[in-house]
N, C-alpha and C positions, 0 to 999 in steps of 0.2 A: 396457473398454480397459485394457491393461497399460501403465503408465507406465515408460519405459525411459530411465534417466539414464546416459549413457556419459561418464564423467569421465576425467581423466588417469590415475588410478591404479586405477579400479575401475568396475564396472557395478552399478547398483542398479535393481531392478525392484519395482513395487508395483501392487496391484490393490485396488479398493475395492468395497464393497457399499453401496448407498443404502438408508437406513432413514428414509423420510419426508423430512424436511428436513435430515437429518444423514447422515454417512457413517461407515463403520467400515472401518479398514484390515484386510483379511482375508488377504492374501497378500503376503509380502515375500521378497526374495532379494538376495544380494550376491555378487560374485566379483571378485577382483583381476585387474588387467591390466598392472601395471607395478610397479617397485620404485625405490627411490631411487638404485640403482646405474645405472639407465638414463640415458644422456646424450641419447639420441634417443627422442622420443615420436612418431615418424612413420614412414611407410614400410610395406612389406609385412609386416614382422614385427609391427608394432603392430596392423595390420588383422587378422592371424591371431589375435593375442591377444584382440582385441575379440570376434571371432566365437566363440572358445572360451568367453569369459566370458559372452556372451549365452546360448549354449547351456546353460552351467552354471546360470545363473539360472533359465531356463525349466524346467529339470529339478528344481530344488530345492523348488519349492512347487507346490501343486495349482492352478496358474493356469487360469482358464476361457478357452479359446480361445488364439489366438496373434496377435491383432491388437494392435499396439503403437503408441504415440505417443512419439517421442523429440524431442530438442531440440538446437539449435545455440546456442553462446554466443560472445561476443567472445573472442578476436580473429577467430574464424571468420565472424562476421557483424558488420555495422555498423548503428548506429542514427543517424537524422538527424531533428532537430527541424525542422518545416516550418511556414511561415505560408501557409496556403492561402486562396483566396478565400472570403469569407463566404457567398456564394451556393452552393447545392447544385448540382452539375453532374453530368450523366450521364458526363462524360469525366474524372471526378475521378481514376480510376486512371491515366489517361494523363498528367494534369497532375503527379501524384506521380512517375511514372517520368521525366518530362522534368526535373523539379526535382532528383531524385536524380542523374541523369546530369550535370547542371550542377555539383552539389556534388562529385561524384567526379572531375571534371576529365578528364584524358587517359586514365584507365584504361578499357580497352575490353573487358575480360573479360565474358562473358555472365553476367548475374546474375538472380536471382529477387527481386522486390520486392513487399512487402506494407505496409499501413499501417493505423493506427487513428486515429480522431478523438478529440481531447482535450476535457475538459469546458469549458464556456463560462466566460469571465472578462471583466471589464470593463476590463482593462488590456491594453496591447500585449503579446502573448505568443504562443508557438507554438500552432498549432491542430491539429496532427497530428504523429504520429511515424511515420516510414517505417523499415523494416528491410530490409536487403539481404543476400543470401547468394550466393556463387558457385554458379552452376548445377551445376557438376561436383561440388561438395561435397554438395549436396542429393541428387544422383543416387547418389553413392557411399554416403551414409548409408543410403538406401533399399536399396541393393544389399547392403551388409554385413548389414543386418537380415535380408533375404531369405535370404542364404547361411547364416544362423545358425538358420533354421527359424522365423523370425518374419515376420509380414506387417506392414510399416510402413505404417500407414494415414494417418499425419500426421507432418509435421516442424514443430515449434513453435519458439518462442524460450524460453530459460530464464526470462527476465524475465516474460513473460506467464503462463507456467505457475506461477511462484512467486507472482505476484499472485493467481491463482486459489486457490492453497494458503493464502495469507495471509488470504483472505476466510473460510476455514473457522475460523480461530483466534479471530476477534473480529468483533463487529458494529461496523464502523467508521462513525462518524457523519459527516454531511455536511460539517461544518466542520473535519474532521481531515485532516492530511497524515501518512500513516504509511508505513513503509518496511520493506524486507527487505535485509539485508546478507549476501550469499552469499560466504562465506570459502572459496574454492576453492584448488586446487593452484597454478594459474597466477596468479590475480588475486583481488582483493576487489572484487566488483561490487555496486553499490547500485541498487536500484529503489525510487523513491518513487511513491506512489499517492495519488490523490484519489478517494474512494469506491472503486470496484473497478477503476479505470483507471490503468495505469502512465503517469506524466506526465514522468518523468525516468529515464533508464537510463545509467549511466556507471561506468567503472572508477575506484576511489578509492584503490587501493593495491596493493602486491604480494600474492601469494598465500602460502599456507602453506609452499611449498617455499623461497621466498626467506627467510622468517623463520627457518626451520630452519637454513638456511645461515648466517644471521647468528649464531645460537646456536652452531653448530659452530665458527665462526671465533672467537667470543668466549671459548668454553670450551676450544678446542683439542682437540675431540673429533671423532669421525666424524659424518657426517650422520645415520646411523641412531641413534646414541646421543643426538644433539641432539633428534631427533624424539621419542624416548622421554621425555627430560627435559621437553620442551614439553608433552606430553600428561599426564605424571604430576604435574608440579609447578605448571604454570601460572605466573602472575605474581603478585607480592605486591600487596596493597592498601595503598598508602601515600598515596594521593591524599587531599586534604583533604575531610573530611565523610563518608568511607567507612569503615565499621566491619566487621570480620570477623564473619561469621555464626557465632554460638556453636554452631550445630548441626553445623557442618562441622569437619573436623580442622584443627588449627592449621597455618598456612602452614609449608612446609619452608624450610630454610636456603637452598635453591637458588632459591626463588621471587623474592626481592629481586634476585638476580644476573641472572635472566632478564629481570626488568623493566628493569634497567639497560641490558641489551643491546638490548632491543626498544623502549625508551621513545621514541626518536626516530621510529621507524616507526609506533608506536601514536598518537603525538601528531599526526603527519602524517595518519594515517587519520582521526582524530577531526576534524581541521581540514577535510578534504575533505568529510566527511559534513555538518558544520555549514554549509559553504558551499553544499552542495547543497540542504539544507533552506531556507536563506535565499533561494536563487534561486527555489525553487518557491513559497515564501510571498510573494515579490515578484510572482510571476505570479498568485497567488490570495490577495490581501491580506486577504480576509475569513476566512481559515482559520488554523489554529494547528497547531504541530508536535505529533505524537502518537508512539506507540510505534515503536521500531525492533526488528525481529525478526532474530535471528541464525540463519543456516542454513549448511549445508556442514560439511565436516570440521573446519575451523578454529574452528567455534563451540564445540568441546569444550575449548578452552583455559581452564583454571581462572581465574576472576575477571575474564575479559574483559568480560562484560556489565556488571559493576559499574564497571570502569574507564571504559568508554565512557559509561555513564550519568552518572558524575561529570563527565566532560569535556563532555558535550553538554547536560546539564540536562534530559534526557527519560528516559522509561522504556525500558530496553534489556533484552530477555529472549530466551533461546533459544526456538525454536519449541516444544520439549517442555514448557516452563514454562506454556504456555497451556492444556494439556490439563486437562480437568476444570473449566475456568472457566465461568462462567454463560453466556457468549455463544459459547463454542467448540462447533462442530457436527461435530467430528471426534473419534472414539475409536479407541484402539489396544488390541490384546490386552496383557494383563499381561506385563511383561518387555520389551516392544518400545518403551517410551517413549524410551530413549536412542537407538534406531535412527532415530527420526523426524527428528532434526536433520540427519543425514547423508542421509536419504532424502526430504527435503522436496521436491526437484525431481521425483523419481519420483512422489510422491503428487500433486503439482500436474499432472503430465502425465497421470495416470490419471483426473483429474476430467472429468466431462462438461462440454462447452462451455455 
């Protein structure tokens, strides 16, 4: 399977080869579909750009076959935590659909609904998560892939695909609650997992585009220049107990200024992540907070993992930092390590179920 991540600003494709109990990233490709000048990210023009980007990706590498799995993400889909009957019922799918309709209220659009059951707990807590997607969005996603020369065999959710990806990076123990923070263009989305099951999926902050606009406003520069500053300089490490890694270049003069501009957003982000961990730990009181994995384009911001780790009191690392670890079962070709953070979703989509 080719994992196909269609994001706001680009398409990323990945294919894996299985080697016993591990996987190796064998083919990757990326193509842009938008720029910061674009005020509109929808409509026929965007669909045409997506088709061209998918075609470009499929031609860049020696992918085997043309079967792809792609994904939808919020706000295009919605997640609903449900408390279902404890008894197993043959009509569970119907019960889920009825409960989702109740939660959605008066909205009558045709939707696709799927769900998964959550791990058992001894305290009152949700027992399942349902995901809904507008039927027309699913059909359109399949159609765009087909018009691009790909066979869309499956439409997944980004959170479930990222959970599969995260399971390659570490051997998560029974008592751990671990998570992935997807720092995308539109939103920062958090997925918290118990074992290999996503138990909480929620938006916890603005995406990279909004942060870049904050920088542009604070510095009085163009959005493009602000994006360059964000990527090249990152934020300063001034938090208590955090020390600059001597192996890295000293921080630039601009890094403290960027931290000042973004401090409120970053503190709000850390607060929402902390609240999410506390909620899940309340649902699973015998467990403890474990690592947070940063993925997506925003994960490249310098010193962001260290800043969040200091704020949260847990280990925070980019996905690429796990490579080569004792419990990591994913390997990538030399020189592709940095690509992994941006291509994490594509890799998760390429994984076998």
